[in-house]
N, C-alpha and C positions, 0 to 999 in steps of 0.2 A: 161717571165723566167731569165727577164734579171740579174737580181739580185743572180740569183743561182749559189754559188760557186760549184765548180765541183774538186774535188781531184783522179787523175788519175796513177796508180800504177803501174809500168810494168818496167822492166828490159831492152825493149830495146828502148835507144834514138832515131834514127830512126820514130818507130812505135810511139811514143809519140808524137814527135813532127809534126807528121800529125794528131794524132787524136786529140791534143792541139788545131789546125787552123781549124780543120773541128768544133769542140765543141763551136767554138766560134764564128763562122756564125752560129751559131744556136742560138746564146744570150747567151751561159754561159759567165761564168771567169772559166778559168781553170788555174789547178795546176798542176805540174808532179813530182814524184817522183819513183825511180828507185830499191827502198828495200822495202819492210813490215815495218822494222825499223821505215827507215826516213818516211813512212806514216802513223805508227800508232803517230811518234813524231808528224806530224802536225794536227792530227784528236785531238789530246790531247788539241793543241792549241786552237781549238773551231773555228767557223765561216762555217764549209764545210758542205754544204746541202746534198750532195752525194759523193760515193765511186765508181770510178770503179776499179773493183782488177782485174788483169791479175792471171791464175792460174800457168804457169809454169815460176817460176822465181828460181836463184839459192838461195842456204841459206834457207832461209824459205819460201818456198813455198805459194801457195794462201790462200788454204785450214786452214794453219796452223795459216797465219796472219787474217782469217776472222774469226777465233774464238776466237782471240786475241781483234778484234774490238767490237763485239759485248759481248765481257767481259769489256768495256768502259763504264761509267755509258751513259745514252741515246744517246748513238751511230748512227751516220747519215747511214742512209739506203747505203747498198751495191750492187753494179749489179756487179753479176762473170762474166768475159771475160776469153775465152779459146777458145784455135785453134782447137778442137777436138769437133767431136760428139757423143762424149763417153757418153749415160747418166748418166751412174755412177757417173759421175764426178758432172752432173748439177744435180744429185738429191741429194750427199754429200756435194753441197753447198748451196743447200734450205737447207736441214736437219741443217746444223751448222748456219743458220741464214742467209741467204742472201733472199734480198728483189727479186731477179730477177736473168736470166742468159741470155745471148750474145754468141755467138758462131759468131768468125771473119769469114768472109769468103775474097775470092781475087775481086768477083763482084762489092765490092760497098753497097750493102744493109744493112750492118753493122752497119754506121755510124747513117743511121735512125732507125734501130733497137736499138742500143743504147740512141738514142735520146730519144725514146719513150718511154723503161724501164725506164730512168732516172726520166724524168717528172713522170711516171705514179709511181714512190719510192717517188718521193719528196713529190707529192698528196696523196699518203697514208698517210706518214709520217707527215705530215701536219696536217691528219684526226686523226690520233691516237693521238698525242697530244692535239688538241683540245679535242678529246675527255676524256684524261687523266684529262684535266685540267678541263674540264664541269664533269668529277668523284668527283675530289677534291672538287670545288664549291660546288657539290650538300652535298660529304659527312658534309663538312665544316657547311654549312648552316642546314644539319639536325642535327649537333650537339649542334648547339646554339639552333637551335625549342627544342630538348629533354634538353637543362638545361633549356631554358624560363620555359618548360614546370613543370621541377621539381619545379623551384621557385614557378609559382605559384602554384602547388599542396602544398606545403609548406604556402603560402599565404592564401589561401584558409581554410587550414585545422585551421588557426589561428583564422580565420574569423569566421570560423564555432565553434569553442572554444568560442571564446568570446561571441558572440551570443548565444551560448547555455547557456553560466552560468549567461549573464543577463535575459534570458527568465523564467529561474532555481531563479533569485534573484525575478522578477516578481511575480509569481507563488508562491513562500514563501511569499509577501508582499498580495497578496490575500488571503491566507492562515491566516497570521495574524489577516486580516482583516476580514475574517469571524466569527474568534472567540469571535469577542465584538460584532458581530451583533444579529438584531433580524432574526428568525427562516426564512421568507421569501428571508434576504437578503443574509444573509449567504448559501441558498440552489442556488441562484444567482452568488452568489463570486465561490462556490464548480465547478458550471459549465464554471465560466470562467478560472480558478485555471486549469481543465481539457483538455479546449482546448488551454492553453501555453503551456501546458506539451505536448500535441500533437506535435504541432511544434520545439520544443526544444530535442522531442527525434529524429527528424531527422538531426539537427544540433549534435547532441551528437554521431550520428551514422558515419556521415560524418567526423568529427574531427578524427575517430578511423580507418579510412578507406584509404586504398593506391590511392581509385580512388575517387575524390572528385565531380565527374562529373554522378555517379549512386548511387544509393540507391537499396540494396537488400529488396523488401519490404515487404519479407514473412518474415524479420529478423525484419525489421522497425516496424511490426503489432505484430509480440510477442510482442518487447518491450512495446509496444503503450499498448498492452493488460494488459500488469502485470505493467505499470501504473495507470489503471481505476482499477484495482484490491484493489490497494494500497492507490488509492485518496476517494473510496467509505467511506459511513460514515457506511453501514453496512457488516461486512464479508461476512453475509449469500449470499449475493442481489449480489456478484460475483463470488460465490466459483462453480458456474455452467456454467461461463463465459468461454470459450475454441475458441480457432484458428485452423483451417484447411487449410493450405496453400500451394500452388504449389510455387515453386522458381521461382521469377520473380523479374528482375532489372527494375531500372525505373528512370528517372531523376528526381533531389531533388526538383522542383518546384510542381510535379505531385505527389511525395509522399506527400507532406504536403498537399495537396488538398484533397486526399483519405485520410488520418491520422485525418483531423475532419470530414471528411463526416462519417468514422467509429465513432471517439469520438461521434459525437452529436446522432447517432441510438443507440448504446450502450448506451450511456447516458438515453434515452428516453425509451430503454428496460427497464433498472434499475429502473428506477423508475414508471414506467405504465405497465408493462405486466404482473407484480404479485402482486396486491396491498392489498395481505393478506399473502404474502409468497415471496418464490423466486423459480426458476424453470430456467431450461437451456437456455443460450442465447449463440448463435454460430455464429462466423464470419468467413466465406469462401472464399478464394482467388483463381481462375478456370481460369487456363491458357484455353478459349477456341481455339484459334488457333494461330500460330505466330505470329497475330496482333490484337486479342482482347483477353480480360480479362474481367472475372466478378467477381464482390465483391457484396455479400451475408450476409445482418443480418438478425436473422430472431429467435423465440422467441417460447416459445410453451404456452402464456398468454391469454389473457383477448381479443386482438385483436386489431387494429388500431380503428374501427369502434365503440368498445363499451368506449375506451377512450377517443377518440373524444363525444359520446352523455355523457360522463360524467361529461365533461366539467374540467379536471385537465391535460390537458396538453395547456400550450403558445406556441405560433407560431413563437418565436427565435427559436430554435433547426431545426425545419422545415425548414425554411428561410436561414440560412446558408448552408443547405443542397442542397436547390434549387439553390442557388448561387454557389457554390461550384460544382457541376453537370454540371451546365451551361460553369464554364468554363472549364469544361474539355468534353464540347462539347455533351453533354448526358441528360438523365434524369436517376431519381430514381423510379422505379415500385414498387408499394405494393402491394400486396396478402394474402387476408385475407379470401380463400376460404378453408382454413386449420385452426388449432389449433395456436391461436397467429398471429404474424404478420409476415410476409416475404417480406424485402427491398431488393430488386437488382439493380445494375447497373452494364451494359458492357459498357467497356470505350475503346477507340482503343489505340494499342499500337506503336502507330506513336510517342507516348509521348515518350517511352520508348526508352532506350540507345541499 
């Protein structure tokens, strides 16, 4: 504590000299003034670590001086010194902003009490200032982080906008190429077109969203289903394509994977479920628990076994579905115990936001 500078304010010059010697013996650098005005001027000049202020002084008393000290910017702690045991004075001083108070006595314990009060006040003030500085640094870091996050959001939206546009261009090229191809090639290019649109749909939604880290899966699937309707060769094949979805948010990568799976399963249903006409195709998204979601694509057509026996199915779509399900650490299960085909997949919401 040798560097601590103490200002003692008291109108008794003899007591000032005595206290000055006692505090210097305890390692303090001590300055003494005899009035509140002089004390305020000295505090305003800086470098004072703690103030000991006497209650009884002519003109401006201790409480008035204390209030004026506390009004200063970042004032030093004040130890209020009084020669009376009146609790009302101590309470008034503490309410006015004193860090502590000490009662003068004639036995000499006063100096030890004053020393302890000064040390405690200086340490408490240092901790308070350190906390205030830490809080300022935290606020500044948070502001910087928020600014960077906002900038990242803008950049990510721009990236998604450009990726979405590029994918739309690829889809347009595929559509143009299909128009001059034979029937088998046209069908293959149409399937590729739908797969590209499934991915582009995610990027379009991210571009329009304030949160580039999450996709509303139910909204994404609604847009994807609409894309599948518009890209179908025959309108009657998709007239009964419906979506029933719970509200679920998920990260973009997982949304793309699910979108590709839905696209393949719906394309297969449109192609093979109703060889002689059309019928219902339902896509369902169900929140099973807070951690698990079930995706179902089902129809009421001829069934998976019948299409496999007829030899009309190719293995590309099935391979894509299996690969995408593996990416989600799950499998797609098929059930044909009723009319049509029922494909379901249970995936973990650990992929969710």
